[in-house]
C-alpha positions as CSV (number, residue, x, y, z in Angstrom):
1,M,24.6,-12.7,-37.4
2,R,27.3,-12.6,-34.8
3,T,24.8,-12.1,-32.0
4,R,22.8,-15.3,-33.0
5,E,26.0,-17.4,-33.1
6,N,27.1,-16.2,-29.7
7,N,23.7,-16.9,-28.2
8,A,23.8,-20.4,-29.6
9,K,27.0,-21.0,-27.6
10,S,25.3,-19.8,-24.4
11,G,23.7,-22.0,-21.7
12,R,20.1,-22.2,-20.9
13,D,20.3,-18.9,-19.0
14,G,21.9,-17.1,-22.0
15,S,25.4,-16.8,-20.5
16,A,28.4,-17.5,-22.7
17,S,30.5,-20.7,-22.2
18,R,33.5,-20.2,-20.0
19,T,35.5,-23.1,-21.5
20,G,38.5,-22.3,-23.6
21,E,39.5,-18.8,-24.6
22,T,36.9,-16.1,-24.0
23,Q,36.2,-14.2,-27.3
24,P,35.3,-10.4,-27.1
25,A,31.7,-11.1,-28.0
26,Q,31.5,-13.8,-25.3
27,L,33.1,-11.4,-22.8
28,W,30.5,-8.8,-23.5
29,S,27.8,-11.5,-23.1
30,L,29.2,-12.3,-19.7
31,I,29.3,-8.7,-18.7
32,I,25.7,-8.0,-19.8
33,D,24.5,-11.1,-18.1
34,K,25.6,-9.6,-14.8
35,L,23.6,-6.4,-15.2
36,P,20.4,-6.0,-13.2
37,D,18.5,-4.6,-16.2
38,A,16.6,-7.1,-18.4
39,I,18.1,-6.8,-21.9
40,S,17.1,-8.4,-25.2
41,V,18.6,-7.9,-28.7
42,H,16.1,-7.9,-31.6
43,S,16.3,-8.0,-35.4
44,S,14.7,-5.3,-37.5
45,S,11.5,-7.4,-37.7
46,G,11.3,-7.7,-33.9
47,E,12.7,-11.3,-33.6
48,I,14.6,-12.0,-30.4
49,L,18.2,-12.8,-31.2
50,W,19.7,-12.7,-27.7
51,V,18.6,-12.3,-24.1
52,N,20.5,-11.8,-20.9
53,R,20.1,-13.8,-17.7
54,T,18.0,-11.2,-15.9
55,L,15.3,-11.3,-18.5
56,C,15.3,-15.1,-18.4
57,E,14.7,-15.0,-14.7
58,I,11.9,-12.5,-15.0
59,L,10.1,-14.5,-17.6
60,N,11.1,-17.8,-16.0
61,K,12.1,-19.2,-19.3
62,P,15.5,-20.3,-20.7
63,A,17.1,-18.4,-23.6
64,S,16.5,-21.3,-25.9
65,E,12.7,-20.8,-25.6
66,L,12.9,-17.1,-26.1
67,N,15.2,-16.9,-29.1
68,G,13.3,-16.7,-32.3
69,L,10.1,-15.3,-30.8
70,S,8.8,-12.0,-31.9
71,C,8.7,-8.9,-29.7
72,D,4.9,-9.0,-29.8
73,Q,4.8,-12.6,-28.5
74,V,6.9,-11.9,-25.4
75,F,6.2,-8.3,-24.4
76,H,2.8,-7.4,-26.0
77,V,0.5,-10.2,-25.2
78,G,-2.2,-7.8,-24.0
79,G,-2.5,-6.3,-27.5
80,S,-0.3,-3.2,-27.1
81,L,1.6,-2.2,-30.1
82,C,5.4,-2.4,-30.2
83,P,7.0,1.0,-31.1
84,H,10.1,-0.5,-32.7
85,D,8.8,0.4,-36.2
86,R,8.9,4.1,-35.2
87,L,12.3,3.5,-33.7
88,L,13.7,2.0,-36.9
89,A,12.0,4.7,-39.1
90,G,13.2,7.6,-36.9
91,G,16.7,6.3,-36.4
92,E,17.0,7.5,-32.8
93,S,16.8,5.7,-29.4
94,M,13.5,6.2,-27.5
95,H,12.1,5.8,-24.0
96,L,8.6,4.5,-23.7
97,D,6.2,6.9,-22.0
98,Q,4.1,4.1,-20.5
99,E,5.7,1.8,-17.9
100,L,5.3,-2.0,-18.3
101,R,3.6,-4.1,-15.6
102,M,4.7,-7.8,-15.6
103,F,4.6,-10.4,-12.8
104,G,3.7,-7.9,-10.1
105,K,6.6,-5.6,-11.0
106,T,6.9,-2.3,-12.9
107,F,9.6,-1.7,-15.6
108,S,10.7,1.4,-17.5
109,V,11.5,0.4,-21.1
110,T,14.1,1.9,-23.4
111,L,14.7,1.0,-27.0
112,E,18.3,1.5,-28.4
113,L,18.8,1.4,-32.1
114,L,21.4,-0.9,-33.7
115,A,22.9,0.3,-37.0
116,D,25.7,-1.0,-39.3
117,E,28.8,0.8,-40.6
118,S,26.7,2.7,-43.1
119,N,24.3,3.9,-40.4
120,Q,21.5,1.7,-41.7
121,P,19.2,0.3,-38.9
122,R,19.6,-3.5,-38.4
123,G,17.7,-4.0,-35.2
124,F,17.3,-2.7,-31.7
125,V,18.1,-3.5,-28.1
126,R,15.3,-3.5,-25.5
127,V,16.3,-2.5,-22.0
128,M,13.9,-3.0,-19.1
129,R,14.7,-1.5,-15.7
130,D,12.9,-2.5,-12.6
131,V,11.4,0.6,-11.1
132,T,8.9,-1.1,-8.8
133,G,10.3,0.7,-5.7
134,E,10.3,4.1,-7.4
135,W,6.7,3.5,-8.7
136,N,5.5,2.5,-5.2
137,A,7.2,5.5,-3.6
138,R,5.6,7.7,-6.2
139,E,2.1,6.2,-5.5
140,Q,2.6,6.7,-1.8
141,L,3.6,10.3,-2.4
142,L,0.5,10.9,-4.6
143,K,-1.7,9.4,-1.9
144,A,-0.1,11.6,0.8
145,E,-0.6,14.7,-1.3
146,R,-4.2,13.7,-2.0
147,F,-4.9,13.1,1.7
148,A,-3.2,16.4,2.6
149,T,-5.4,18.2,0.1
150,L,-8.5,16.5,1.4
151,G,-7.4,17.3,5.0
152,Q,-7.2,21.0,4.1
153,L,-10.5,20.9,2.3
154,F,-12.2,19.1,5.2
155,S,-10.8,21.6,7.7
156,G,-12.4,24.4,5.8
157,V,-15.7,22.6,5.5
158,A,-15.7,21.8,9.2
159,H,-15.2,25.5,9.9
160,D,-17.9,26.6,7.6
161,V,-20.4,24.0,8.9
162,G,-19.5,24.8,12.6
163,T,-21.1,28.2,12.5
164,P,-24.6,27.1,11.3
165,L,-24.4,24.1,13.6
166,N,-23.8,26.3,16.6
167,V,-26.8,28.5,15.6
168,I,-29.1,25.5,15.2
169,S,-28.0,23.9,18.5
170,G,-28.2,27.3,20.3
171,Y,-31.8,28.0,19.2
172,A,-32.8,24.4,19.9
173,E,-31.4,24.7,23.4
174,F,-33.0,28.1,24.0
175,L,-36.4,26.7,22.9
176,L,-35.9,23.5,24.9
177,M,-35.3,25.5,28.1
178,R,-38.8,27.0,27.8
179,K,-40.6,23.7,27.5
180,S,-41.2,20.8,29.9
181,P,-40.9,17.2,28.9
182,E,-44.7,16.9,28.5
183,D,-45.0,19.8,26.1
184,Q,-45.5,19.3,22.4
185,G,-42.2,19.6,20.4
186,Y,-40.0,18.8,23.4
187,K,-39.0,15.4,22.0
188,E,-38.3,16.9,18.5
189,L,-36.1,19.7,19.9
190,S,-34.2,17.3,22.0
191,S,-33.5,15.2,18.9
192,I,-32.3,18.2,17.0
193,L,-30.0,19.2,19.8
194,A,-28.6,15.7,20.2
195,Q,-27.9,15.3,16.4
196,T,-26.2,18.7,16.1
197,R,-24.0,17.8,19.0
198,R,-23.3,14.5,17.3
199,I,-22.3,16.1,14.1
200,A,-20.0,18.6,15.9
201,S,-18.4,15.7,17.8
202,I,-17.7,13.8,14.5
203,F,-16.2,16.9,13.0
204,G,-14.1,17.3,16.1
205,Q,-12.8,13.8,16.0
206,A,-12.0,13.9,12.3
207,L,-10.1,17.2,12.7
208,E,-8.2,15.7,15.6
209,L,-7.0,12.9,13.3
210,A,-5.4,15.5,11.0
211,R,-3.7,17.4,13.8
212,P,0.2,17.3,13.4
213,A,2.2,15.6,16.1
214,Q,2.9,17.8,19.2
215,G,5.3,15.4,21.0
216,R,3.0,15.0,24.1
217,K,2.7,11.7,26.1
218,D,-0.6,11.4,27.9
219,A,-2.4,8.6,29.6
220,I,-4.9,7.2,27.2
221,D,-7.8,4.8,27.6
222,L,-7.0,2.2,24.9
223,N,-10.6,0.9,24.8
224,A,-12.0,4.4,24.2
225,L,-9.3,5.1,21.6
226,V,-10.2,2.0,19.6
227,S,-13.9,2.5,20.1
228,D,-13.7,6.1,18.8
229,S,-11.6,5.0,15.8
230,L,-14.2,2.2,15.1
231,S,-17.0,4.8,15.1
232,L,-15.1,6.9,12.6
233,A,-14.5,3.9,10.4
234,G,-18.2,2.9,10.8
235,P,-19.3,4.2,7.4
236,H,-16.6,2.3,5.6
237,L,-17.6,-0.9,7.4
238,R,-21.2,-0.5,6.5
239,K,-20.4,0.4,2.9
240,V,-18.7,-3.0,2.3
241,D,-20.9,-4.9,4.8
242,V,-18.1,-5.8,7.2
243,T,-19.2,-6.4,10.8
244,A,-16.8,-5.5,13.6
245,D,-16.8,-6.7,17.2
246,L,-14.7,-5.0,20.0
247,T,-13.9,-6.8,23.2
248,C,-11.9,-5.3,26.1
249,R,-10.7,-7.8,28.7
250,I,-9.0,-5.3,31.0
251,P,-10.9,-3.0,33.5
252,T,-8.7,0.1,33.0
253,P,-6.6,-0.3,29.8
254,L,-4.4,2.7,30.2
255,I,-1.4,3.3,27.8
256,Y,0.8,6.3,27.2
257,G,1.3,8.2,24.0
258,E,-0.1,11.1,21.9
259,A,-3.8,10.5,21.5
260,P,-4.5,12.1,18.1
261,Q,-1.5,10.3,16.5
262,L,-2.4,6.9,18.0
263,K,-6.1,7.4,16.9
264,Q,-4.9,8.2,13.4
265,A,-2.8,5.0,13.4
266,C,-5.7,2.9,14.8
267,F,-8.1,4.4,12.2
268,N,-5.7,3.6,9.4
269,L,-5.3,0.0,10.7
270,L,-9.1,-0.5,10.8
271,L,-9.5,0.9,7.2
272,N,-6.8,-1.5,6.0
273,A,-8.2,-4.4,7.9
274,V,-11.6,-3.8,6.3
275,H,-10.0,-3.5,2.8
276,Q,-8.1,-6.8,3.4
277,I,-11.1,-8.8,4.6
278,G,-13.3,-7.7,1.8
279,A,-17.1,-7.4,1.4
280,G,-19.1,-9.6,3.8
281,G,-16.2,-10.3,6.1
282,K,-16.1,-10.2,9.9
283,L,-13.5,-8.3,12.0
284,R,-12.8,-9.0,15.6
285,I,-10.8,-6.6,17.8
286,V,-9.6,-7.7,21.3
287,I,-7.8,-5.6,23.9
288,D,-5.9,-7.8,26.4
289,Q,-2.7,-8.1,28.3
290,M,-0.4,-11.0,27.4
291,E,1.6,-12.8,30.1
292,E,4.8,-12.6,28.0
293,T,4.6,-8.8,27.6
294,P,3.6,-7.4,31.1
295,A,4.8,-3.9,30.2
296,F,2.4,-3.7,27.2
297,L,-1.3,-3.8,26.4
298,S,-2.2,-5.6,23.2
299,V,-4.7,-4.9,20.5
300,I,-5.4,-8.1,18.5
301,L,-6.9,-7.9,15.0
302,E,-8.5,-11.1,13.7
303,G,-11.0,-11.7,10.9
304,T,-12.7,-14.0,8.5
305,E,-13.5,-13.3,4.9
306,A,-17.0,-13.7,3.3
307,T,-16.3,-17.3,2.5
308,G,-15.5,-18.1,6.1
309,A,-11.8,-18.5,5.5
310,E,-9.5,-17.2,8.1
311,H,-7.7,-14.0,7.1
312,D,-4.0,-13.8,7.8
313,F,-3.5,-10.2,9.1
314,A,0.1,-11.0,10.0
315,M,0.8,-11.4,6.3
316,S,-1.4,-8.7,4.8
317,L,-0.8,-5.9,7.5
318,G,2.1,-7.2,9.6
319,R,4.7,-7.0,6.9
320,G,3.9,-3.4,6.2
321,L,4.1,-2.5,9.9
322,D,7.3,-4.3,10.6
323,P,9.9,-1.5,11.4
324,E,12.7,-3.8,10.2
325,G,10.8,-4.7,7.0
326,A,11.2,-3.3,3.5
327,A,10.7,0.4,2.8
328,E,7.9,-0.5,0.3
329,V,4.6,-0.4,2.1
330,H,1.3,-1.1,0.5
331,G,-1.9,0.1,2.0
332,I,-3.9,3.2,3.1
333,G,-1.6,5.2,5.3
334,L,0.4,2.2,6.5
335,Y,3.7,4.0,6.1
336,L,2.4,6.8,8.4
337,T,1.0,4.3,10.8
338,R,4.3,2.5,11.0
339,G,6.1,5.7,11.9
340,I,3.5,6.6,14.6
341,L,3.7,3.1,16.2
342,R,7.5,3.3,16.2
343,E,7.5,6.7,17.8
344,A,5.0,5.5,20.5
345,G,7.2,2.5,21.3
346,A,4.7,0.0,20.1
347,R,5.6,-3.4,18.8
348,T,3.8,-5.8,16.3
349,C,3.8,-9.6,16.1
350,S,1.5,-12.3,14.8
351,T,-0.7,-14.9,16.5
352,Q,-0.7,-18.5,15.3
353,S,-4.5,-18.9,15.2
354,G,-6.9,-16.9,17.3
355,E,-10.6,-17.2,17.9
356,Q,-11.4,-15.8,14.5
357,G,-8.5,-16.1,12.1
358,K,-4.7,-15.6,12.1
359,G,-4.3,-12.4,13.9
360,L,-2.0,-9.4,14.1
361,M,-1.0,-8.2,17.6
362,I,0.0,-4.6,18.4
363,H,1.6,-4.1,21.8
364,F,1.3,-0.5,23.3
365,P,3.5,0.5,26.2
366,R,1.8,0.9,29.6
367,T,4.5,3.4,30.7
368,Q,6.0,6.4,29.0
369,P,8.6,5.2,26.5
């Protein structure tokens, strides 16, 4: 076939030779090689006849190794069936419903039918388009919608729970006022009152996280902000057996910003840090002021994994928080966190090696931005 002959004249990357006069088929080969989509030409049996340079780069193999292989050998190693039989039988091009995951990327796949002059199928062209960015954006949107739905549900639950909590705490306080510390039941009533207030406080903090931005800039105790966020993240830490230690090296660590928004950002950072370290890890949080950044207070995240290996937060979290980085962000609420930190005038950088792992440093402004 003409396609096989042209491919035999190609180099290791599948491109046609540029020596001598360029034939029409060679010209088309050069053009297709420049396309960003990964393209392969197959016979009716699925055998690969020609591949373009993009596909060679994705598979990290030269065209000489791919030619002659079947569609199943290259694209269906996991056991999935190739639909090219349906394509040849139906006589129409088709787009696969399921996206293909290869080498950490996501591709949409289209099969185009090849027919001769008498409209008889002779093979097909497989076109793979990299949709990793679109797929990640869609996943982020789905997560955002899921969190928005959960936020509305939680708001309703908090409202419904608030009424019986107020009744319980009210009656407990009323009965407690009629008893002295030595009376029977005083200790139990005090415990009921304390726990109902604790539940109300947790609901209040959680609702505060879901509050939309108001554009306010208030003085905030950074130590209290991180401590409250750590308390909210406590159940997640206990679930995966991650221990956390908070150290504040400044007497009055005041910063400026919108407290609910910054608490939401801090909470998201802690959840992602726990997820990155994994079960059995250790998380260390330090609040300090660096000499090189006197206008900022710094929160340093460091940690070790269960094996004792230092975790590199600058790599796992820092890249997603970099305002100059790529638009693709992986993690729980990191895209939202990046926007909150940018709005607050915060900056991020990495530490070479801290007391407990390679850290990520977030600088918060001490004055109003």
